[in-house]
N, C-alpha and C positions, 0 to 999 in steps of 0.2 A: 527670282528669289522667293516671292510670295507664294508661287504655285509650289515649290519644293517644301516651303514650311507648312503649307496646308496638307500637302500629300504625307509629310512626316507626322503631322498631327493626327491625321486619319490612322495611320498605321499604328501609333502609340495607342490611340482610342480602341482600335481593333484588338491589339494585343492585350491591352488591359481587360477588355469585355471577354476574350477567350480564356484569360486567367480566372476571371469570376465564374465562368461556366465550369472550368474545371473543379473550381472550389465547390459549386453545387453538386458535381458528379463525384466529389470527394476522391479525385485523381490527382496526385501531385504534378504530373506532366506526361505527355505522351511518350511512349517508348522511343529510346534514341534511334533504334534500327528497326527494319521491318522483321516481323517473325518469320523464322526459318521453317517451322513445322505448322501443319494444318492443326486446328483445335481437335480435341478428343471427341470421337463419335458420341461419347456418352453426354458431354456437355451440350453438343448441338441437339440431341434428343431431349434432354432435360429442358433446355430453353424453349423448344417447340411445344413441350407438354404444359407449359405454364403460361405461355403468352400467345397473342394473336400475331399474325404475320408483321403488323406494324409496330410491334413491341409493347402494346397494351397488356398489362398484367391481367390475366384471367382467373388464376388460381394460385394458391400459396405453393412454395417449393416443399420438398420433404422436410420434416421437422420444423415446419414454419420458419425456415431460415430467411433472412433478407439479404445474406450474402452467402454464395457458394463458391469456394476456392478450389481450384483443380491443379495438382501438381504431377508432373510426369517423372517417372524414375529416372535419377541421374547416375545410377550405377550400372555400368556397361560390362565389367570384368567378370563379376561372379554371378551365376545362374540363380543361386538361391538367397542373394542379398539384395535389398532395395533401399535407395537412398533418395530423399526428397527434401528439396531446398524451400523449406517453409519460410514464408515471409508474411506474418499476420500481426495485425495490431494487438498488443497485449490487452487492450481494454476490451476487445471484442469477446463476447461470450461464446464458447465452443459448445455447440449442441449435440453434435456428432462427428465422427471421424471415420471414413470407410477406406479400406485398402481393396482395390479392384485388381483382380488378376486373372488373366484368360488362359484356361487349360486347352492346350492344342490336342488335336486328334492324334492318337498314337499311330505310328507307322506300322505298316505290315509286318516288316522284319522284326520289330520289337515286340509285336503282340504275342509272338511265339514264346516270350519269356514269362507270360501269365502263369503257365503251369508250375513255376517254382514258388508261387505265393499260396498261402493256405486259404486265402479269400480274394475275390476279386474287389472288395472293399479296401480303401485306404483311409489312413488318418492323416489329414493335412493339419500342421500346427503352425501358427505365426506367432513369433516372438519379438519383443522389443530388444534390440541390442543394448546393453548398459555398459557404463565404463568400468574399469577395473576397480576394485575396492583398494583401500589402503594397505590391506594386508596380503592381497592376492592380486598378482599382475594379469591373471587369466581373465578375459573378457566374460562378462556374465550376461545373462539373458533372461527376460520375463515371458511367461506364457501369456498370451492376450486371447487367443481363441483356438479351439479345436473342432475340426469338421470331418466328417466321413464322406468320401465321395467314391465313385465307381472308377475303376481302371478305364472303362470305356467311355465315361463321360466327356463332353466338349463343351466349352462356353465359359462364361464369367462365373467366378467365385468372388464373393464379397464379404470381408471380415471387419467387424467393428475394431477399431484401434484407438478409440477415445482417450484412453489412459496415456498412451505414449504420445498422441499429439499435444495433449495438454501440457505435459512435461517440456515438450519441445518448444512450444509457444513461450512458456515461462522462462526457459533457459536453452537457447540455441546451442550451447555447448554440450548439451546431453543427447543432442540428435545424432545418433550413430546408425539409424536406419532400422529396417526390419530384416529378419531371416524367416526362411520357409523351411519346414522339415516335412518330407513324405516318408511314411513308414507303412508297413503292413499292420493288420489289426492286432497281431501278437508281437508288435514292435520288431519284426523282421526287417531287413533292409530290402529295398525295392531295386530290381535290376536297373542298371544304368540305361537310360534312353527310352524306358518304358512310359515314364510320365514326364511330360515336358509343358513348361510354362512360357508363354511368349515374353520376349525381352526386346529391349530397343525402343527408341523414341520415334521412329519413323513409320510406325504402323498404327492402324486404328485398333490394335489390341494390345498397346503397350500398357504396363502397369502403372495404376493411378492411385494417388492419395486425394480424396475428396473431402473437404471440410465444410461442414454446415454451421454457418455462425449467425449471431444476432449482434449487430454493431450499435446496439442500444438506441437506435433512432425510434421515436414513437410513430408507429405506423398508424395511419388514418384508417386502414382496413377497408378502403374503398374498392372493393373488387366488383365489377359489374354483376348485376343481378341475373343477367341473361345467361351466365356460364354455369348453370345449375345442372344442365343435362350433359353428362359426360360419355365420352366413348373410352372403353378400356384401352390402355396403351401400354405395351410391353417395352420396357426399357432393356438394353443390353446389360444384363447383370444379374443379380441373384434371381433364382427361379422363383416365380410368383410375384416377383416385386413389380407392382403396377402402380402407375401414377394416373390420376384423372386427367383426361385431355378434353378440354372444351370443344364442342362442335365449332368448326371454322367459320363456314359460310362465307362472307367476304370480309370477315375479320373486324367488321363495324358494328358496335351494339346498336340496338334500336335508338338509344338515348342520343346517339351522335350521328345517326344516318340522315336526320333531317335539317342539319345545320345550315344556315345561309343568312344573309343579310335581310332584315326586315324591309318592307317597301316603304314605310313611313320613317325610316331612320331611327326607329326606337331601339332600345337595348336589345342586341342579339349577339349571336356568336358568329365569328368570321374565321376564315381559314389562316392559319400560321403553321407553316412546314419548316422544321428544323432539319436541314440537309448536311449530315456529317461529312459527305463527300466534299461538298462545297467548302466548309470549315477546313478540310484537309485531315480529317480524322478517319477516313474509311480504311486506312491500312491496319489500324488496331481496334477499331470497334467492328466486331464480327458481325453483329445483328442487334437491332435493324440498322439499315443504312441512313435511316432518318425517321422522324415520326411527327405526326400532326399534334402540335400543342394547342392550337386554336387561341382566339383572344376575343375578348368582349369588348364591343363598341357600340355606340349609339346614345341617344338621349333617354332619359327617364321622364317621359312627358307627364304632365299632369292631365287627368287623374291617372294614377298608376293602376294598371289592370292587373289581373291575377296572372296573366300571361307574362308579366314581367317579373314575377316572383318576388315582390316587395317584402321587406321586413317591416314590422310595425313602425320602427323608428324612421324608415325611409318614408313610409306613408305620411307620417306627421311632418317630416321635413318637407315633403313635397306640397303639402297643405300650407305650411308657414311661408314657404316661398311664393305660392300663388297668391296668398292674401296679404303678403308684405307684413307679417306679424312682427318681424324683427329685421335688423339691418343685416346686410350681407349674407343672407341665407341662400345657399347654392342649392341646386337641384341634387337629388341622390345620385351616386356615381354607378355606372354599368360596371359590374365586376363578376368574376367567376363565383358561382354559389355551389358548385359541386366539382371537386377535383379527383382525378383518377391517377393510378401509378402506371409506370412503364418499367420494363426489365431491359437491362443492357447486357450483352455478353462481349467480352473484350479481353484483350491481352494486356498484361501489366507489364512493367519494365523488365521483368526476369523471364517473359514469354509464358508465365503461368496464365491459365485462363480463368476468368472471373464472371460470374453470374450475379448481378446485383439488382436489387429492387429499388426504385427511386419513387417516393410517395409525392403527390400533388404536382404532377408534371403535365397533365392534360386538362384543359377546362371542358368539362363535360356539359355544362349549361350556364347560362349567364342570368343575373337578376339585378334588381336595383336595390342597393344598400346605402 
């Protein structure tokens, strides 16, 4: 009986600890079922462009967002209508919203229809679908952005739809989706089949809505200084849209590469690896599969050397302890004195993909405080 109660106590303690970890990650609970679809290629590439392989944040995301939410198109019946199931906290600040759509290569049999157009340039317009007014039952729409593209172009087109997304976050009842219109330069109709855009959620070319958010957390801004030399990295998307990509190397910054326990037991940094697979979260955390948090251990011996990075207060406390200047004066504590951020890419409970930055997750170095 005692063994059963002990095991039960451990299980309760483990469950409570995991709940607290979810609280740190600001995730209410893991998804109830395994995701059915692979994460969009755009989000995988975005994650790789701002993080090291171990999840350490190397550079800010576009628009300096600390949360990027990606929603797949839920409308499967209509080729020119797109619907996204937005689930965002109303307290988050929307920095930008992008509608990503992939223009497919025209089929040879359809290219013969080009001659009926007055120009091989087309006008693509993205509208926000609006609810009917009180006086008119006909659905209305609001023009969000217009762009000219070539009949022969292939690839991603990205439109700003921030106005629409802001309204949908404020009131989900207004979310009637987006519509797409393709016309000739003189507003003439385009032959059927000549211009096609990818649809469906089982393709890496599926339409996406990407929200760049600020969730009002105060960032420490502690990006490692070694990530200043960038390679140009082309994301699948807007032509010329480039994000800085830090040089990889082995993914370990110089400040972290010489970590290890000191020989005399003094304050130093030690290994601490958080394995998401061991916790049972590998099914919904896409990347990384774990990360090195590190921990600070050891004694702050008198006299404190500069290698222990003591504060002035720690130095005074150490002297007071050594000389016995007051009762019950303890030695200074070995604690992290520099913390770094990590970024997680994961599925939420609706199978949307989230890229989120978490500050102060990695002990970069230790000192006596």
